[in-house]
C-alpha positions, 0 to 999 in steps of 0.5 A: 794747198789743193782743193777738191772743188773750186767755184767760179761765179763770173766766167769773164776776164778776171774770174777766167784768168783766176781759173787758168792760173790756179790750174797752172799752179796745180791746186785747182784740178776741178773748176765749176763755173756759173755766169748769168750769161750762158754763152759765157759759161759755154765759152769758158767750158770750151776754152778749158777755163772751167771743167763743168758749166752749171745753171745756178749759183747754188750748184756751183758753190755746193760742196766747194772749198774755194769760191771766187766771186768775179761779177760787176760790184752791183751784182754782188749783193744778189750773188751773196744771197744765192751763195749763203745757203749752199756754202760750206762753213769751212770754205773760203769765199773771195771777191775781186771787186774794185770797191770794198766798202760796199761789198763788205756791207752786203756780205754782212747783210747776206752771208749770216753764219757764213760770214767768216768764210769771206775775205774781200781782195782786190787784184790790181790787174786787168786789161782794157777789154772784157770777156773770158776769151781774153783770160790770161793765166799770167794776169796776176803774176807780179801784181799787187794783191789788196787784201781787206779782211773784215773783223769777222773773217776767219784767220784760217781763210785770210791766211789761205787767201794770202797764200793762194794769190802768192801762188799766183805770183801776186804780192800782198798788201793789207788795207781796211775796206775804207782805206782801200776805197779812198786809195783807189778813188785817187789812183784808179777811179779818178784816172778812169773818169779823166780818160772817159772825160777827155775822149768825150770832150775831144769827140764832142767838138765838130772835128773830134774824129780828126783831132783823135786821128792825130793822136800819137803813142802818148795819147793812146797810152793815156787814153787806153783805160777809156776802152774799159768795160762800161758796166764794170766802171759805171758800178765802180764809180757809183759804189765809191761815189763819195771818195771819187767826188773827193778826188774830182774836187782835188783834181779840179783844184790842180786843173784850176792852177794850170788854168790860172797860170796859162790864163795869167801868162805866167810861165815860171808857174807852169814850169814849176808845177810841171817840174813838181809833177815830173819829179814826183812821177819819176820817183814814183817810177823808180820806187815802184819795183821796190815793193816787198811781198809779205 
């Protein structure tokens, strides 16, 4: 597996890490990058993340046999429109967005006779900091990669997408776009909402800064994702709106159970709920490393 030209649309953390990992794997000798931010393009070039920086998406995509789209999800539709006329009909196009149903809809609307080139994926990896300067060639190693093929995705492209991510050390899980969005509303999108809400709730108190200063390692671990990129997460929560609202509703029900037990001075109910959660978390931790790569 080797590509003559890899086009990177979006020179940030995710795209930059993909380019570095691809170079380290040896199958991407020439990476051409475009980013809406000229400073990001230049920084990626200076770091050796990309080999050539260009001024338009079409310039990046022209003659590329692999295109990775790594932009905030609400920017995806406009990117598809710019990609479609320049995309080779036998190329592979992937995105790394954290929601999938909206991206699939945008692809159907924009890609036309190039739709078979597109394979949506979501690497379950990242950092709480953004920017190409934080790129890491090992970001995707030993991480899950969710591939959500469309019925229109070419089988050649789907198999190649899986091969690419396996070469970067990822293990593959296949879901439909709808299954993906429902699952990650629960295990990713809701936790981000909770982290943001808890930080805001503390700081809105008159002595918020003093309270935060007392936080220990557990609080730092729990609240870490509240430092995530605001634009990225604004778009994720907006585009997966229905599923996120459903998970917020489930969380409110669970929180109400704890509130009622505390309010009613019911220590046994509290212990039972805590024990149940503790056991579930422990069993998940034990099984987390027992995944099987496809």
